[in-house]
C-alpha positions as CSV (number, residue, x, y, z in Angstrom):
1,Q,49.1,-52.3,-36.2
2,V,45.3,-52.7,-34.3
3,Q,43.5,-55.5,-34.6
4,L,39.8,-55.6,-33.9
5,V,37.4,-58.7,-32.7
6,E,33.4,-58.0,-32.4
7,S,31.3,-60.1,-30.3
8,G,28.1,-60.1,-28.6
9,G,25.8,-60.7,-32.0
10,G,23.0,-63.1,-32.1
11,L,19.2,-63.5,-32.3
12,V,17.0,-61.1,-30.7
13,Q,13.2,-60.1,-31.0
14,A,11.9,-57.1,-32.0
15,G,12.0,-54.7,-29.6
16,G,14.6,-55.9,-27.3
17,S,18.4,-55.3,-27.0
18,L,21.6,-56.2,-27.6
19,S,24.9,-55.3,-26.9
20,L,28.1,-55.4,-28.8
21,S,31.8,-55.3,-27.9
22,C,34.7,-54.5,-29.9
23,A,38.1,-55.7,-28.3
24,A,41.1,-54.1,-30.0
25,S,44.7,-55.3,-29.7
26,G,47.8,-53.1,-29.9
27,R,49.1,-50.2,-27.9
28,T,47.6,-47.4,-30.0
29,F,44.1,-48.1,-29.9
30,S,43.1,-44.9,-27.7
31,S,44.4,-42.6,-30.1
32,Y,42.1,-44.0,-32.7
33,A,38.8,-42.8,-33.3
34,A,36.3,-45.9,-33.8
35,A,33.0,-46.5,-35.4
36,W,30.7,-49.3,-36.2
37,F,29.1,-50.2,-39.7
38,R,26.6,-52.9,-40.9
39,Q,26.0,-54.6,-44.0
40,A,22.8,-56.4,-44.8
41,P,22.2,-59.2,-47.6
42,G,22.4,-57.2,-50.9
43,K,23.0,-53.7,-49.2
44,E,26.0,-51.5,-49.2
45,R,27.9,-51.2,-46.3
46,E,26.0,-48.7,-44.0
47,F,27.3,-46.2,-41.1
48,V,25.7,-46.6,-37.7
49,S,27.9,-44.9,-35.0
50,A,31.3,-43.3,-34.3
51,I,33.1,-41.8,-31.5
52,T,36.3,-39.9,-31.3
53,W,39.4,-41.5,-29.1
54,R,38.5,-39.5,-26.1
55,G,35.1,-40.3,-26.1
56,N,34.1,-36.9,-25.7
57,N,32.3,-36.9,-29.2
58,T,30.0,-39.3,-30.6
59,H,27.9,-39.2,-34.1
60,Y,25.1,-41.3,-35.1
61,A,22.9,-42.4,-37.9
62,D,19.3,-40.9,-38.2
63,S,18.3,-44.7,-38.3
64,V,19.3,-45.5,-34.7
65,K,19.5,-42.1,-32.9
66,G,17.6,-42.7,-29.9
67,R,17.7,-46.1,-29.9
68,F,21.8,-47.1,-30.0
69,T,24.4,-46.0,-27.6
70,I,28.4,-45.9,-28.6
71,S,30.8,-45.8,-26.1
72,R,34.5,-46.7,-25.2
73,D,36.8,-48.1,-22.5
74,N,40.0,-47.3,-23.4
75,A,41.9,-48.7,-20.0
76,K,40.0,-51.7,-21.3
77,N,40.8,-51.3,-25.4
78,T,37.1,-52.0,-26.2
79,V,34.4,-50.2,-28.0
80,Y,30.6,-50.8,-27.3
81,L,27.5,-50.8,-29.1
82,Q,24.4,-50.9,-27.0
83,M,21.4,-51.5,-29.1
84,N,17.9,-50.9,-27.7
85,S,14.5,-51.0,-29.3
86,L,15.7,-53.4,-31.9
87,K,14.1,-53.8,-35.3
88,L,13.7,-55.9,-38.3
89,D,15.7,-53.4,-40.2
90,D,18.6,-53.6,-37.7
91,T,19.3,-57.2,-39.2
92,A,23.0,-57.5,-40.7
93,V,26.5,-58.3,-39.8
94,Y,27.9,-55.4,-37.7
95,Y,31.5,-54.7,-38.3
96,C,33.9,-52.4,-35.8
97,A,36.1,-49.9,-37.6
98,A,39.0,-47.6,-36.3
99,R,41.0,-45.1,-37.9
100,R,43.9,-42.6,-36.8
101,G,42.4,-38.8,-36.4
102,P,39.1,-38.1,-36.5
103,Y,35.9,-40.2,-37.2
104,G,34.2,-40.2,-40.4
105,T,30.8,-41.7,-41.7
106,S,32.3,-43.4,-44.6
107,W,33.6,-46.6,-44.8
108,Y,36.4,-46.1,-47.0
109,L,38.1,-44.0,-44.5
110,Y,38.6,-46.7,-42.3
111,D,41.8,-49.2,-42.6
112,T,41.2,-51.4,-39.9
113,W,38.1,-53.5,-39.4
114,G,37.1,-56.7,-37.7
115,Q,35.7,-59.6,-39.1
116,G,32.1,-58.9,-38.3
117,T,29.2,-60.1,-36.0
118,Q,25.6,-61.0,-37.0
119,V,22.8,-59.3,-35.4
120,T,19.2,-61.0,-36.6
121,V,16.0,-59.6,-35.2
122,S,12.9,-61.7,-35.5
123,S,9.5,-60.7,-35.3
């Protein structure tokens, strides 16, 4: 079983940057596709970005393209989300997720989740 723990959330001013980390435990993490989702108050969980287990393919939601970058370091069992040019609408709890096989954009495709980390963007 793979366990995920997110970190790096906090308060940042609009236009600023923040980097999130997702630390995984378990020997099989390198075989998992990983993704970031977010959920704002009163809204459904939303896909943000995903990456294959090799890290050679990535995908981004249109709302974050050009601003966010997903990466992974399998030697460190860690997935990252670099967030630049943050906007007020980026405020949400960000979750890391993982699954065997290819990545997907629907939250119900993932069966392993972290506890979430709060990102708050202020004006």
